[in-house]
N, C-alpha and C positions, 0 to 999 in steps of 0.2 A: 515701394509700398507695403512699410510697416504699419501695422496696428495699432498695438499694444507695447512699442518702444518709449523705456523711460530712462533719457541720459542724453547724453554725446560725447561724439567718440570723432577723432579723426586721426587719416593715417597719412603718413608721406612717405612714397616713393623715390628713387636716385635709381638708374644704374646705366648701364651702354652695351655696346658689343666690344669682347676683349676678343680678340679672333686672329688666328694665322689663314690667310690664305692661302690654299695650296695650289699655288704655281708659281713658276719664274723665280722656284726656290725659297719660296711663303715668304709671305709677305706679312705684316705684323702693322692690326688694326685696330684703332678704336674709336666709335664711331657709333652713330645712332642712340645720343645720350640724352633719357629721359628721365623729363622731372612730372610727379603725380603726387597733388594733392587733393583728397576725397574726407568729407565730412557728412556727419550724419545728426542729427539734433533730434529731439521729439520729447511728448509727454502724451500723455492718457488719462481719462476718468469718467465719470459719469459724464462730465458734460463734452464727452469726446476723446478726437483722438486726431493730433497733428504731426508731422513726421518733415522735416527738410532736410533735402540732401543736395552734393555740390560734388563737381569735379573740376580740377584745374587738371591740363597738361599739356607738357613741352617736350616733343619728341621732334630731333635734329634725322638729319637722310642719310642714309648708307649708302656706298657702293663698291657694286660687285665686278663691274665693268676690266674687259680687256684691253690692250690698245686697238688703236684702227692699223690696221692692215691696208691700206688704199696707197696704190701705189705714189700715185703724185697729189702732192696738198697745194701748190700755188700756182705747178704751170699746168700748161691747156686750161679746159674746163669739164668742170666734175668730177676730177680725177682719175678719167680713163684716160689712156694714151691715144696723142693725137695720129696722124695718117705720116707714116715714114716719111724722112726728107727725100727727095730722090736724089738719088746717090751714095747711099749711107746704106748698108744693113738693118734691119730690124734691130737684134740684135744690139749693136753699136748703138745707134741710133736712141734707143730705148738707155742702156744704160747709161747714156750720155744727160738724158732726160733725170732720170732718178738721182743720180748724185748732183746734177742741176740742182735739183729741189731736194733735196735733202740738206745743200749748201744755205738752201736758204729759208728754209726752216730750222736749221740752227742759228741763223741769223737774227729770225725775229722771235726765238724763244718757245718753237709750237710744239706744244705737250700733245702729242698723240693718243693719248690717256683723255679721252676730249669728252665724254658722257657720263654722266650717273645711270647708275643699274641699281635698283635697289628700293627699297621704303624713300614713301616722299616726307616730307617733313610739314608737320601738321600742328599749332596751338589751340586748343580746345578750351573753351568754359563754358559748362551747363550747371542749371538746377534743376531742382522736383519738388514738390509740394505733394504729399498726402494726407486727406483731412478727410472725416468723419461728424457728425453733428446729429445725437440721434433725438427724433423729434416726442417720440413715445417708445413706448416698450417694444413697440412691434416696426417703427418706422425712422427710416434712417438717412439722409441727406450723406451724398460721399462726392469728394473732389480732387483729381488728380491732374496736376498739370506741371509742365515743364518747358524749358528753353535750353537750347544750347548755341554755340555760336563758334564757328572753326574757318580756321585761316590757313590754308594750304599754300603748299611750295613742291612743285617739281618742274622737271627738264623734259625736253624732247631730243632731238637726234642734233647732232652739231652740224651744224653747217661749214664746208670747209673754204679758207679761204678762196678757192678758182671756181666754186659756183655761181657761173654766171648768171643762172635763173634767179640764183637768191642772194643777191645780192643787191643794196641800194646804192645809190649814187650821189655823189653831193655834186657841188655845185660846178666844181671844176671836173666834174670826172671821175674823180676817185672811188674808190671803194667806202662804205661808211664804216664799213667791218673789214680791213685789209689782212687781219690775223681769222674771220669767220667769226663764229659767232654761236653761241646755247643758247638757241631761245625758252622764256620761263613761261609756266603756266602757273599763275596764282589765283584761288579761287578763295570766294568766300560762300561759305556756306550757314546758312540760317535755318535752326528746325525747332517749331514750336507746336504743343497740342494740350489740349485740357478735355477731362469728361467729367462731367458734373451727371448725379443721378439721385432716383431713390428708390430706397426698395422699401418693401411692405407688407404686411400678411394680412390678407381678408379670409375671414371664414377658412382658415386651414390654407390658401391656398397664395403663394409666394409671388409677387410683383415684382420686377426691376425696371424703371423707365430710366433711359439715359440716353444723354446727347454725346459725342466725341465730335470733336473741329483739330485737325493736325495740315501742317502746310509745311513744305521742304523748299528753298530757294537756294540757286546756286547760281555764284557769278563768276566769272569768265575775264581775268585780265593778262593780256599776254605782253609778257615784257622783255628787253631785252634781244626785241627784234626786229620787223621792218616788213613793208610792205612792199616790195621791190619791182612792180607793177608800176608803181609813181611815178614820177616826172622828179628829174635831179634837182637835188635843193641843199642847200645853207642851212634847212632846220630839218633833218631825216625825224620822219617820226619813231621813237621805239618802241612805243607802249601803247597797246590800242584794249580798247573796252568792247570785247568781242560775246557782248549778248549774252541774257541768263536764261535758267530753265526753272521752271516752278510746277508743282502739285499741292494738289487739296482734297482733303475730303470731309464731307462734313458726313453723320452715321447717327441718324435716330433709331433708338432698338427698343424693344418691347417683348420681354421676356417672360414668361408664368411659370409656374412648378407646383405640383404636391404632392405629396407621396401615401398612398391608399394603400389597405390594407384590406385582402380581400380572403384570409381567415386560412389561404392553404399557402400564401405566401402576401410580399408585397408588390407594390407597382410603383414607379417612379414617373410623372406625366410630366414631361414638359413643351413647350409651346412656343413658338414667338414669331415676329417679323421684324425688316429688316427696311430705313429706307435710307440711301445712299446717296450721295452727290459727290461729282468727281470735277476735278478740274485739272488738265494740264497746261503748261502755255509755252511759249517759245519768244523770248524776246530778241528783237535784233542786236548786234551790234554798232557801232558807230559806223558811217560807211567808209572808211578809210580802213578798216579791220576785213574786210571780204570784197571791196571794188577791185576790175580789173583797170588799171589807169594809163594800158594802153603803149606805155615805154617799151620799145626795143634796147637789147642791150646788144653789145659789141663785144666778138668773141675777141679773148687777148692773143696777140702775137706771140707763135713758139719760137724760143730762141731758134739759130740755125747750130746746125754740128760745127764745131769746130774744123776752121781752113776751106768754109764753103759757102757759099751763098743760096740766099731763097730760103724761106720758110714753110714748115708743113702745113701750117692753117693760111688760110687765103684772107687777106687782110680784109677787111669789113662786112665779114660774114657776123650774120644778127642770131640773137636765140632771143624767144619771148619768154620773160620774167615770168615764173607765175603771181597770181594775185591772190592778196590777203596776208594777214598778219601770217607771218612763217611760223611752223607749229600747229599753227587753232586759226585758220579762217575762219573772222566772226561770223553768228548767225544774219545771214541774207536778207534783207527785206523780205523777199519771197519765202522765207521760211518762218517767218513770226506767226504765231497762230495764239487763238485761246479754245482749247474743245473743252466739251465739255457733257456728261451724261448723268443720268437717273439709273439708279438700278435698285430694283424690287426684289426683298426673298419674303419667303418662310419658308418654317420648320416644325417639324414636330420630334418627338423623342418619346419611345416609351424601355422601360425597363422595367423587368421582372424579377425576383427572387422567387426563388423555389427552395429551402435549405440548402442544399450544395450546387443547385443548380443557377447560373445567370442568363439571359438573355435580355438581346435589346434589338432593337429597328429605330431607326431613322433616315429620316427622309429629310432631302431641303429643295427648293424652287427656287430659281432668280433669273430676272430679267434685265439684262441691259439695254437700255433708251436709248439712242446716241439723235444725232439729227438725221445722220441717213441710213443708220440700217437699227436692226434689233437682234440683240443673241436671246435667246431664249435653254434653258436648262436647268436639268435637274440632277441630283444623285442618290444614291438607296445606303444604308450601312446597316449590315446585322453582324451582331457579338454575340460570343458563347461564352461562358467561363463555367468549367464544374469542376469543381473537389472531390480529389479520388477521395483523398484522406485529410487531416487536416494540416498535414501539410505538404501536400502535392496539389495541383491543382493545373488544368489544361485551359488555354484561351485560345479563342479562335476568330478571324471577320472575313466578311468577303466586303467590299463597298464598290462603287461606281462614282462615277467622278465627272468635272464638269468646269472648266473655266477658260470666261472670256479673254478673247485678245486684250494686254493693258491699254490704255489709252498713248502711253508713251509708242509701242509696237505699233499705233496705228499709225501715230502724227508725229514722230521725233522725226526731223530732216536736220540735217548738219555736211557738210568740209571739211574733211580733216587731210594732215599731210600724213601721209605715210610712205613707208621704203618699201620698195618691189625692185630686188635683185640689187638693193644695195642702194639704190635710187630714190631720192626722192620723190614725190608724184603727190595730187590732191585725188582723195579717194571721194565720194560723194554717198552717203545714205541715206537712199530717196526712200519716203513716208508711203505707205498703204496705197495713198490718192494719187499719188503723183504718175501724170503719163505715162512716162516713159518708162515705168514698170507693167505698167497694167497692158499698154498697146505694143514697146517693145520686145519687155520679154512674157508677155501673157500671163502677169502676176494677177488672179483673182484678188477679191476681200478676202480680207482674214476669215479662217471663220476659228471656231472654238476649238478647244484639245477637250478632247475626253479620255477616262483611263478608265479602268478596270485594274481592281488591286484584293491580295487574297495575302492573310497572313495567319499563322497556325505556331503553335510555341508551347509551353510549360514553364511554372516556376513553383520551383519548392526551395524546402529545409531538411538538414541532413546532417549527422554527425553530431559533433562538437561545436556550434555555431557557423557552419558552412549555409550557404543560398547559393540558389542556381537558376538562370534562368536562361530560355532557348528559345529564341524563335526565328523564323523563318519568315519570306516576304518575296512576294512576286505581284510586279506593277505594271502594265501596260499602257502605255498613255499611244492615243490615234490623234494624228494632224498637229504632232507637235511645232507651234513656232519655233524658228529657229533664224538664226541671222543669214542669210545667203555667203558662199564664196563671194569676195571681188571680185568681177567680171573684169579683168583688166587689157585695155588697148594694147599695150606693150607689153606681149605675150608671146609663148614662143612658135618660132613661126617654123613650118617647115623649109625644105633648102631654095623653094624658090621663092626669089623677090619679090615676083608678082603676084605670088597666094597671100589673101588677105583670110587671117581667124574669121569665123563667124561672129565673134564679140566684137573685132573692128567694123566688120559690114552693119552690125546693128548699131553701134557708133555713128556709123557716117550716116546710114540710113535716117536717122533721129535728129541729125546736127549738134551732136554731141562732142566738142571740141576736147578734144584730148590732152592739147596743151596747157587746158582748164579744169579737166575732169580727165583722170586717167582712170579712174577705175571706178567701179559702180554697185552696190550692194541691198540690200533689202531683207526684210521680214518674211517669211513666208511659212506656210503649212505644209512644207516638205518632206520630213519624217514621222515613220513611226516607231517608238521604240520601247523596248521589254529589259526591264530590273529584274534583278531578281539576287539573291542573297539569303543571310543567315547574320545573326545576333547571339552572341553570348558573354553571355555575365556571370563570372564565379567571383564571390565573397567570400570572409572568413576573417571571423572576430576573434582577438588574442589575446594572453597573456603572458608577459614576460619576464620574468625576476616581480621587482618593483613596477613597474608597467604593463602596458598596453598597448594596443592599438586596432588595427584592420589592411586586410589584403585582400586589393581585386585584380581579376584578370578579364581583361573585356577585350571579345575578339567579332571585326567583321570581314565575311567574306562575300563582297557582291564582285556582279557582274552586269554591265551596264552594254546594248546590241543596238545598233539601228537594224528593225523587225521589215524586212524585207522591198522592195523594190522603193526608190523617190517616187517621191509625189511630184511628176514633170508636169508639164501641157502641152497642147497641141506646135505650141512656138517654139517650147523648149527641143521638145522632139525631130523637129522638121529634121529632114535628110541632109540638107544644105547647113544646118547646123549643128551637124554631128559626121563630117566630112569623113573621118576613121571605122565608123560602120561599115562604109560601102568598102572605103580603100584603105584596109587597116596599115598596110605596108609602106604605103605613101601620105599619110597626114597623122598626124600626133594626137595621140586620143586625149592630149592634155588641154585641146582645145575644144573639146566635146560639148554643147552648154549642157547637155546630161548630167556629165561628169562634174563639172564646174558648180552646178548648182550646191552640191555640195560635195566639195571635195574629199580627197583621204586625209587632207589636215584638219579639218572641220571636223571630220568621222573618229580619225584618233582623237582629238580632244574629248569627244563624249565616249568613247570606246577604250580607250586603254592610257589618256594621259593623268588619271587620278590612279592611285593605288586598289588594285582589286583587294587588297586583304591588308586590315590594320589591328595589332593587335599590343593592349596596352596593360602594363602590370603597374600596380601604386603598392605602395605600405610605405603608412605613417605609425608610428609608436612616438609617447610618450611617458615621460620616464619624470617624475620631480615638475622639476621648471623649463622642461625640456621639450620640443618636438621637435620629430624628425619625419622629414616627407620626401619618398626616391618615386620615380617613376620611369621608366624605359618604354618607348615606343617604338615598333617594330613597323615600318613605314613598306609596301610591297610594291615589285618593280613597275616604273612605267613605261611606258614608250609614247614618241615622239616622231612623227614623221614629215619629212618634208612636201611641200604643195604637187611636186611632178615625182614621177617615180623615178627613182636613177637608175633600176636595172631596167625601163623601154628600151627597145633600141629598134630599128629599123629592116626593112627585109634581107639587107646587105649586115647587117649586125653592129652596122655603128650607131650610138647612143642617141636617144631621141632629146634627151636633156641632159644639160651642162651641169650635172648635176653628182657631188663626191658620193660614191658609193654608202661612205659612212655615213650618210648624213641623216638617213633611219635608223633612230637610236634605239637598243632598251638600256634604261636603266636599273642595277639592279638595287634589291631590299636595303635599307639601311635602317641603323636604329641610333635613333637619340636619348640622349639621358637627363632627366630633370633633380634639381635636388633643393630642397628648403631646408632651413636649421632656425625653428624659432626658440627664442630666450625671454620666459615670463618675470620680469625683476620684479614687479610685485602685481597686484589684480588689474591695477592700469596702466601701467607699463610693459609693452613687447619686445623685440625688436628679431626680425627675420632677416638673415641672409641667405641670399640663393643662386643659384647658376641655370637657365635654358641651356639644353644641347651642353651638358657640363664637359664633353671630351672633344666640342668640332668637331662634329662628324657635318659634311658639305656633299653636295648628292651627284653627281659625276656631273664630268666634263659633258658640253659638248664637244660632237667633232668641227675643226678647225679643217679645211681642206691645205693640204701641202703647196698644191700649188696658189696658192695667195698670199707665201711666205712673203714676205717683206722683200728680201734679200733675191730673190728667184728672178730673172731676165724678162718674162715672162713673152714670150717665143716658143715655138715649136724648133726645139735643137736642131730638127731632123729636116726644115724646110724656114730657114732664118726668115725670111720673105714674106710668110703666109701665118696668120694664129693660128693655134693647135683645134683639131676638131675630137681627138680623141680624152681621154680620162688617167692619162699616166705623164703628158707633158708640160708644157706652159701654157699660158693665156691666164691672163687674171680675171676673175667676173664673181664679184661677192655674192653670187645667187647661186654658186658652188654646195654652200653648208647654210644651217639656220642661225650664226652666229652673226650678222649683219657686220660683215668685211673685220669680225673676230671681237668685236669688242662685247658680244654676251657671252659670258664663259657658261651660264648656265641657263636651262630656257626653263618648260616646264615641268613641274618637280614635284617630287612627294613634300618637300617638309620646309619648304625657302632655302634661301643663301645667305644670311648673315651671317651663319655660325655664332659661336657661343656670347648667350646673354648673363652678365651677371649685375645681382642686383642687391639693394639692400632697402627694407622698409620696416618704419617708426610707429607702433600704434598705439593709441592713450586715449583712454576713459575719461573723458574730463570730469565725469559724476565723480568717479572713484577715486579722480586725483586729487579732488576738492575735500570728498571727505577724509583722505588720510591727512591732507594737512590741517584740518578742525581737530 
């Protein structure tokens, strides 16, 4: 958005992660290579100004995953142990299967390091133009327009060789992916915008009339995958057009302002209006990306224990394969839509200046009109600033806010593949108008969020070059719109095999096939939140020897809390949907709908998963042709919770949930350090070398339940014919921790898990370079 820039410059940056992954004795990695080119060129004068900028970025992916600890890769179905063969002990039979499967994996060259956990791969390019042309002394036309294009590449979870429900079958009945596969998500994102307007002054009033249009579109192409429900064929489809999402806004603005002198002070007056049109669209993918082809898959026969006859799995048993392209089933034809709304808004702003006192008041009214609903709301803000001295001032504000549900929250709907307790399942994110959301779960039309906020602080200068700002804030949001916890059909059950959870009953009553949709989630006004905190910034300019620079210390301390009980409804609160309330000793509270609506994971993500404090110390120093920058950032501790409480027990002291006691984790505070050194060869050329996270600091590791160790026998040593029900001995279950079969080493954390990043950057001022040559 430069206006007075005359010249041309180009910057070239290259870097990579040069890190040692701190597990298994330390693994050296070089990945995430980045190449970036930026340029800017412009001119300005009496006829106006124009500036053209652009960027190209190529970024490779990173991987910080661990090895898959699932027991079986080739034998059985979906990695689980089959029933023990008659006449053989569980321990002996499982040892045999483990050895047999390990031999197959070695023969096939299977690598248990089978997913990517890290940043995705991307290639971006884009450009912007900022221009203005004066028509007269008081009138100017301005234009800002830009476009960007991005190709993205990421992968999902690996599909094991023995995951029958996800394997496509060729014409001769063999698996299309005999060694399993890793589905790929390829995205294409196009983004464009244009702002055009006229500024003018008429009789001391300033007028700004503008039109803004922007559109973003993302297309999904799923590759190295299959729709396992399609009929066997020698021409298995391995890539799918899964559909597109789009959003656009067209906004007309009129802004008017004037400064008035009242003798005792000045008054700034501003008012204006806006008319905005918003459109949100979903385009369906090709039919094969989401249809259920109806094929039934045969469960493979399990090998017999040496020296015996028979098998542990009945020959001819079948399962229903998952429908849709694996990892990302396409948007269905029933998901396709094009929704729009018109938004009308008006505002007024007054600012009074009386000597050392500044007072402000602003108000805004908005009306969102859709085909079935209208949202009306307003906001008011009062501000004040008082200068006690020439160096110190107090400032504060109080405001109310209003935010209507976005079109995306109202209408987005999609089925995606998610992993529950280590097993893949299709999860439906249903839109707010879906009959299942309205009728089965009693979720009403989304309401606008409303907020109140308060700030108070001071700013000042003192000593020799010190500045200090301190600001406290409190923000209360009512009816906050959040994504519910997925209501999973295959959730934790009590001991009785005849008991059905409330979620299972709702699925059955509403005809939801759990083999096609195993989980359901939706947007809802579930919570009120309260946020409070304080920001502190201290800076100091200094001289040292023949050079100088500045030092800044910035700190934030904050707290986010869910305020009060959840906003449920008569359906969620039915006694039959919350069986543990009436009989807590015999019903698992993890199945209660009133808790599932926004469970402990969702709550912890809001309250504890982000650092409650962050301290940033930055120092730069320049001497002659060299610049130094050093920055240290301390990220406060975070907390990560399991979806079900690991410590919840029944009346007899037995744990309700087979989750490791270490699954709930607190990650201690960590400090990362960045450094950049720049050398200026001449006014036209400089080179910078640096490192982000110089000392290669990683966040804390996720807890891995020792019972899921690949070398374990996976049976209760005290009762070899039965699976374990305690937390101290065998029995494999991926859901015991948050690592998804040991593959995620780091979870939600303070500062990412890519490790040290080193880079070099060359900056060239093309105009200065040309002058030097002349």
